[in-house]
C-alpha positions as a printed Julia matrix, in Angstrom:
466×3 Matrix{Float64}:
   0.0     0.0     0.0
   1.35    3.42   -0.94
   2.43    5.45    2.12
   1.12    8.95    2.73
   3.84   11.48    1.9
   4.31   14.59    4.09
   6.57   17.53    3.23
   8.0    19.45    6.22
   9.34   22.97    5.56
  11.13   24.78    8.41
  14.4    26.72    8.66
  15.01   25.33   12.16
  17.05   22.15   11.62
  16.39   20.67   15.07
  12.64   21.13   14.67
  12.76   19.54   11.22
  14.49   16.49   12.64
  11.97   16.15   15.49
   9.07   16.4    13.05
  10.69   13.94   10.65
  11.25   11.41   13.45
   7.74   11.71   14.9
   6.01   11.47   11.53
   8.15    8.52   10.41
   7.18    6.76   13.65
   3.54    7.11   12.57
   4.31    5.38    9.28
   4.42    8.43    7.0
   6.98    8.98    4.24
   8.65   12.3     5.11
  10.41   14.89    2.93
  12.14   17.87    4.55
  13.22   21.29    3.29
  14.97   24.21    4.99
  13.27   26.95    2.96
  10.07   27.67    1.1
  11.9    27.69   -2.22
  13.52   24.3    -1.58
  10.2    22.89   -0.36
   8.35   23.92   -3.51
  11.09   22.42   -5.66
  10.72   19.12   -3.77
   6.93   19.27   -4.01
   6.98   19.67   -7.78
   9.58   16.92   -8.15
   8.39   14.33   -5.59
   4.8    15.3    -4.85
   3.15   15.19   -1.4
  -0.22   14.58    0.24
   0.29   17.13    3.02
   2.6    20.08    3.72
   3.64   21.19    7.22
   5.34   24.59    7.04
   6.59   27.23    9.44
   4.84   30.55    8.95
   7.9    32.8     9.47
  11.06   31.9     7.56
  13.84   33.76    5.8
  12.99   34.32    2.15
   9.6    32.86    1.25
   7.29   32.79    4.3
   4.52   30.32    5.08
   1.78   32.43    3.46
   3.71   32.53    0.2
   4.37   28.78    0.43
   0.64   28.19    0.91
  -0.18   30.31   -2.13
   2.29   28.4    -4.32
   1.19   24.98   -3.0
  -2.4    25.77   -3.96
  -1.21   26.62   -7.47
   0.43   23.19   -7.7
  -2.55   21.22   -6.36
  -5.64   22.51   -4.55
  -6.11   19.09   -2.93
  -2.84   19.25   -0.95
  -3.66   20.16    2.65
  -1.35   22.65    4.42
  -0.75   22.88    8.18
   0.95   26.01    9.53
   3.47   25.96   12.42
   3.48   29.21   14.36
   5.15   30.77   17.39
   3.09   32.84   19.85
   3.94   36.13   18.16
   2.8    34.98   14.7
  -0.73   33.75   15.51
  -2.25   36.52   13.37
  -0.25   35.33   10.35
  -1.47   31.78   10.97
  -5.08   32.95   11.07
  -4.5    34.78    7.79
  -3.11   31.55    6.35
  -6.28   29.68    7.34
  -8.36   32.33    5.63
  -6.21   31.77    2.52
  -6.91   28.03    2.55
  -4.63   26.39    5.13
  -6.22   23.46    6.97
  -5.12   24.49   10.48
  -2.24   25.87   12.53
  -0.25   24.39   15.42
   1.53   26.53   18.0
   5.16   25.95   18.91
   6.32   24.16   20.91
   3.91   21.6    19.52
   2.26   18.73   21.35
   2.88   15.39   19.63
  -0.7    14.16   20.12
  -2.12   17.44   18.8
   0.11   17.15   15.73
  -0.98   13.54   15.1
  -4.66   14.43   15.42
  -4.43   17.52   13.18
  -2.59   15.59   10.46
  -5.1    12.74   10.68
  -8.03   15.15   10.25
  -6.32   16.94    7.35
  -5.73   13.64    5.54
  -9.34   12.55    6.17
 -10.54   15.8     4.6
  -8.26   15.22    1.61
  -9.65   11.69    1.17
 -13.22   12.99    1.47
 -12.6    15.69   -1.14
 -11.04   13.13   -3.49
 -14.05   10.84   -2.99
 -16.43   13.74   -3.66
 -14.63   14.57   -6.89
 -14.83   10.93   -7.99
 -18.52   10.74   -7.11
 -19.25   13.97   -9.0
 -17.41   12.64  -12.04
 -19.29    9.33  -11.82
 -22.59   11.15  -11.41
 -21.77   13.43  -14.33
 -21.06   10.38  -16.5
 -24.2     8.6   -15.32
 -26.46   11.6   -15.8
 -24.76   13.26  -18.74
 -25.18   12.91  -22.48
 -22.65   10.06  -22.57
 -25.35    7.89  -21.01
 -27.72    8.36  -23.97
 -27.67    5.4   -26.37
 -28.1     6.76  -29.87
 -27.46    4.37  -32.74
 -30.63    5.19  -34.67
 -31.0     8.37  -36.76
 -33.89    9.72  -34.59
 -31.83    9.39  -31.39
 -28.7    10.81  -33.02
 -30.77   13.85  -33.94
 -32.04   14.11  -30.35
 -28.47   13.87  -29.05
 -27.36   16.7   -31.34
 -30.19   18.88  -30.0
 -29.33   17.95  -26.4
 -25.72   19.03  -26.91
 -26.98   22.47  -27.93
 -29.76   22.92  -25.38
 -28.19   21.36  -22.25
 -25.7    24.2   -21.51
 -28.46   26.84  -21.7
 -31.21   27.89  -19.29
 -33.92   27.17  -21.86
 -37.15   25.44  -20.86
 -37.55   22.1   -22.66
 -40.74   20.13  -23.36
 -40.04   16.41  -23.86
 -42.69   14.54  -25.83
 -43.05   10.8   -26.22
 -44.95    7.67  -25.38
 -44.79    6.18  -21.92
 -41.54    4.3   -21.36
 -39.48    6.02  -24.07
 -37.0     7.46  -21.55
 -38.23   11.02  -21.08
 -36.88   11.26  -17.53
 -33.5     9.9   -18.66
 -33.37   12.7   -21.25
 -34.26   15.26  -18.57
 -31.54   13.93  -16.25
 -29.03   14.07  -19.12
 -29.91   17.72  -19.77
 -29.43   18.54  -16.09
 -26.23   16.49  -15.8
 -24.66   18.32  -18.76
 -25.78   21.79  -17.7
 -24.14   24.46  -15.52
 -26.66   23.38  -12.85
 -25.27   19.83  -12.64
 -23.99   20.4    -9.09
 -27.49   21.46   -8.0
 -30.48   19.26   -7.26
 -32.49   17.39   -9.87
 -36.05   17.06   -8.56
 -38.51   14.89  -10.5
 -42.26   15.18   -9.95
 -44.77   12.83  -11.58
 -47.83   15.06  -11.83
 -50.07   12.09  -12.67
 -49.01   10.03   -9.64
 -49.84   12.62   -6.95
 -53.51   13.11   -5.92
 -54.9    16.39   -7.26
 -55.66   17.73   -3.78
 -52.01   17.24   -2.71
 -50.19   18.33   -5.87
 -50.18   22.07   -5.09
 -48.68   21.48   -1.64
 -46.18   19.02   -3.13
 -45.0    21.57   -5.7
 -45.09   24.81   -3.71
 -44.97   23.67   -0.07
 -47.26   24.79    2.74
 -47.21   26.51    6.12
 -48.38   25.02    9.39
 -52.18   25.07    9.64
 -52.74   25.65    5.91
 -55.11   22.67    5.85
 -56.1    19.7     7.99
 -53.0    17.64    8.62
 -50.51   20.46    7.95
 -48.83   20.16   11.36
 -45.6    21.89   10.31
 -44.16   24.07    7.55
 -43.09   22.08    4.51
 -40.78   22.98    1.62
 -42.17   22.18   -1.83
 -40.42   20.65   -4.83
 -39.71   24.03   -6.47
 -37.85   25.25   -3.37
 -36.04   21.91   -3.09
 -34.81   22.39   -6.67
 -33.53   25.94   -6.05
 -30.23   26.31   -7.91
 -30.93   23.15   -9.88
 -33.57   21.63  -12.16
 -37.17   20.54  -11.65
 -38.66   17.93  -13.99
 -42.46   18.02  -14.29
 -43.36   14.63  -15.75
 -46.83   14.09  -17.25
 -47.59   17.8   -16.98
 -50.54   17.27  -19.32
 -52.41   15.68  -16.39
 -52.23   18.83  -14.25
 -55.49   20.65  -13.55
 -55.85   24.16  -15.08
 -55.82   26.15  -11.81
 -52.43   24.69  -10.95
 -51.19   25.4   -14.46
 -51.74   29.11  -13.71
 -49.46   28.89  -10.67
 -46.79   27.04  -12.65
 -46.92   29.76  -15.31
 -46.58   32.49  -12.69
 -43.63   30.7   -11.07
 -41.92   30.4   -14.47
 -42.44   34.04  -15.35
 -41.8    35.66  -11.97
 -39.29   33.14  -10.57
 -41.12   33.23   -7.26
 -43.85   31.29   -5.46
 -46.17   31.35   -2.46
 -46.55   28.38   -0.16
 -50.08   27.09    0.4
 -51.62   29.09    3.26
 -49.17   31.98    2.99
 -48.83   35.07    0.8
 -45.1    35.64    1.32
 -43.2    35.59   -1.97
 -40.26   33.18   -2.04
 -37.67   33.63   -4.79
 -36.53   30.49   -6.59
 -33.85   29.95   -9.22
 -34.96   26.82  -11.05
 -34.68   25.47  -14.59
 -37.91   23.79  -15.65
 -38.06   20.69  -17.84
 -41.45   19.14  -18.58
 -42.69   15.99  -20.28
 -45.95   14.51  -21.49
 -47.29   11.62  -23.54
 -50.35   13.67  -24.51
 -50.94   15.83  -27.56
 -51.07   19.18  -25.76
 -52.4    21.02  -28.82
 -55.52   18.81  -28.67
 -55.68   19.34  -24.9
 -55.65   23.11  -25.53
 -58.53   22.78  -28.0
 -60.44   20.73  -25.43
 -59.86   23.38  -22.75
 -57.75   21.0   -20.66
 -54.42   22.79  -21.01
 -53.56   26.49  -20.96
 -52.23   27.83  -24.23
 -49.99   30.42  -22.51
 -48.32   27.75  -20.39
 -47.85   25.55  -23.46
 -45.94   28.29  -25.28
 -43.9    29.02  -22.13
 -42.88   25.35  -21.87
 -42.54   24.59  -25.57
 -39.45   26.77  -26.14
 -37.47   23.72  -27.27
 -39.62   20.64  -27.98
 -37.89   17.24  -28.05
 -39.94   14.4   -29.52
 -38.63   10.97  -28.47
 -39.51    8.28  -31.01
 -41.03    5.02  -29.75
 -38.66    2.07  -29.69
 -40.42    0.37  -32.63
 -39.29    3.29  -34.83
 -35.66    3.08  -33.77
 -34.86   -0.6   -33.83
 -31.15    0.14  -34.29
 -31.12    1.09  -30.59
 -32.52   -2.23  -29.34
 -29.27   -4.23  -29.42
 -27.07   -1.62  -27.66
 -29.87   -0.91  -25.17
 -30.15   -4.62  -24.36
 -26.4    -4.88  -23.78
 -26.49   -1.74  -21.64
 -29.3    -3.14  -19.47
 -27.5    -6.46  -18.96
 -24.49   -4.56  -17.66
 -26.56   -2.23  -15.48
 -28.63   -5.07  -14.03
 -25.44   -6.72  -12.83
 -25.16   -9.54  -15.33
 -22.09  -11.76  -15.27
 -19.42  -10.39  -17.64
 -19.68  -13.48  -19.88
 -23.48  -13.36  -20.19
 -24.61  -12.75  -23.78
 -27.85  -12.88  -25.73
 -28.33  -15.72  -28.2
 -28.86  -14.76  -31.88
 -32.47  -16.04  -31.97
 -33.26  -14.08  -28.8
 -31.75  -10.94  -30.32
 -33.83  -11.46  -33.45
 -36.99  -11.69  -31.33
 -36.05   -8.51  -29.45
 -35.43   -6.63  -32.69
 -38.69   -7.69  -34.38
 -41.03   -7.17  -31.41
 -43.0    -3.88  -31.47
 -42.4    -2.88  -27.81
 -45.66   -1.12  -26.88
 -44.07   -0.4   -23.47
 -40.95    0.95  -25.17
 -37.56    1.04  -23.41
 -39.1     0.31  -20.01
 -40.63   -2.91  -21.33
 -37.28   -3.94  -22.85
 -35.5    -3.44  -19.52
 -38.17   -5.42  -17.65
 -38.03   -8.26  -20.2
 -34.26   -8.55  -19.81
 -34.46   -8.43  -16.02
 -36.92  -11.36  -16.15
 -34.71  -13.23  -18.63
 -31.69  -12.82  -16.34
 -33.6   -14.56  -13.54
 -34.63  -17.59  -15.61
 -31.62  -18.07  -17.89
 -29.14  -20.93  -17.58
 -25.65  -21.01  -18.98
 -23.73  -18.14  -20.53
 -26.45  -16.81  -22.85
 -30.05  -15.62  -22.66
 -31.98  -17.85  -25.03
 -35.25  -17.3   -26.86
 -36.98  -19.5   -24.26
 -35.93  -17.11  -21.47
 -37.9   -14.22  -22.99
 -41.57  -13.52  -22.16
 -44.13  -15.33  -24.34
 -45.38  -12.07  -25.88
 -41.89  -11.43  -27.27
 -41.17  -15.02  -28.33
 -44.45  -15.29  -30.27
 -45.5   -11.81  -31.42
 -48.86  -11.33  -33.05
 -49.14  -12.35  -36.67
 -48.52   -9.85  -39.41
 -51.47   -7.72  -40.36
 -51.97   -9.48  -43.67
 -50.42  -11.93  -46.08
 -47.51  -10.67  -48.19
 -48.44   -8.43  -51.05
 -49.02  -10.38  -54.25
 -46.77   -9.24  -57.06
 -47.43  -10.34  -60.62
 -44.45  -10.2   -62.95
 -44.89   -9.02  -66.56
 -43.68  -11.29  -69.35
 -40.81   -8.95  -70.1
 -39.7    -9.32  -66.51
 -38.64   -6.72  -63.93
 -35.29   -5.72  -62.52
 -34.69   -6.21  -58.8
 -34.74   -2.43  -58.37
 -38.19   -2.23  -60.0
 -39.51   -5.06  -57.81
 -38.28   -3.28  -54.67
 -39.85    0.01  -55.75
 -43.17   -1.7   -56.53
 -43.26   -3.46  -53.14
 -42.55   -0.21  -51.29
 -45.24    1.62  -53.26
 -47.83   -1.07  -52.55
 -46.97   -1.19  -48.84
 -47.31    2.6   -48.57
 -50.61    2.59  -50.45
 -51.93   -0.24  -48.29
 -51.21    1.75  -45.14
 -52.42    5.11  -46.42
 -48.81    6.31  -46.78
 -48.1     5.92  -43.06
 -44.37    5.29  -43.18
 -44.08    3.66  -39.75
 -46.77    1.06  -40.43
 -45.49    0.42  -43.96
 -41.96   -0.13  -42.61
 -43.22   -2.62  -40.01
 -45.24   -4.41  -42.68
 -42.11   -4.78  -44.82
 -40.0    -5.83  -41.83
 -37.57   -2.91  -42.09
 -36.91    0.22  -40.03
 -38.57    3.51  -40.89
 -35.11    4.97  -41.53
 -34.43    2.23  -44.12
 -37.82    2.88  -45.73
 -37.09    6.63  -45.99
 -33.71    5.88  -47.56
 -35.27    3.59  -50.17
 -38.07    6.07  -50.9
 -35.41    8.69  -51.64
 -33.47    6.17  -53.72
 -36.49    5.3   -55.89
 -37.9     8.89  -55.96
 -41.11    7.72  -54.29
 -43.38   10.53  -53.17
 -46.94   10.59  -51.93
 -49.28   11.87  -54.65
 -50.0    15.51  -53.9
 -47.32   15.51  -51.18
 -45.65   18.74  -50.12
 -42.14   19.2   -51.51
 -39.38   16.61  -51.77
 -39.65   12.88  -52.09
 -40.14   12.08  -48.42
 -42.72   13.64  -46.17
 -42.31   13.83  -42.41
 -45.05   12.28  -40.33
 -45.99   12.48  -36.7
 -45.0     9.55  -34.52
 -47.85    7.17  -33.88
């Protein structure tokens, strides 16, 4: 095990020797220097975990040593040795970042305890840095799996929007990973060190949602026995994620809008304004434009939230992501390193339509991990619904060949045309019918100059996700 290295800087030779002896007795590796200049040279050459320096020396004093040590490495703790007449300088050193000071003549036990505490703080700071880096990786954009064109496009947008303060509205079916996207935005933003607070607006009873979001004061309603901080206050300096915001009742929507515009709120039962600094991300699986028409969602709040809309495609429209997602889930669920997925099982995963999207895929693999035997998840380990998906909508399209024959290119074009016509030019359904991805279908439509009759501009029209 690597020994902790301590650098002692003091122009008093006898004191240096006493310190060196005592610290070596405690098992530390000790470097000594007779001046600040010599000590800094040693530090840069040999490195150290802790510096013990006299505050008053000829040439460079302890304050200057501290300043230079912090330039070398902020994580190196510095303990100041001081005589009675230099206490004020030692206090100044602590204000400048020194860990502590010890008065001369020093007590051996006090020295041991101070060094131990300084090294514990250093270890804690190192652990905090590592945890922050791990959290950043886990929550950041690197955690987004994007092999399919739709997800690559989302990732490009995230890279632009994450560093800003912009409000983002995330749209997509249940289970597509809307919260993961929100966490990635937060984790890659300047607010990453702040709190990420997620609220599922559909999961909280309507009569409790206002108190949950904005907090309440004691006596605000029956059962309010003490003041309570709401989610917006808890997210101050960070990000709040309002999931399923389309389920929120209109009177609460007004309060959300006011909080967004004024950056302040009132707790339930109180009229004191509380300032909050929060970035708002929201998500829904509803068509909010239809909800506006039905009088269920406020148009002004919609425009306030919909600054940057991100539409997450369902998993059936981005089958290229299924394989890497499956491998990611195996690793995250703690699978043995050698565990793989058999080819027939992968084929079943890639052809299934996944109505529950990414969440259903993760659950299916978790179940398969429980029941599998050997080094691979087999087709038999998967749920029945995935092993035996429902039959195709219809028999393959009949294709009569003219006597003169057709080239392979012409056959492909004819099949694509017939599939599109059969499904009223819905690209997603036509792609599923042909057993290819929507991206592949779009590519082949471009290749064969296939356009919907009366379509607007270009060969390929965009369509809304089903």
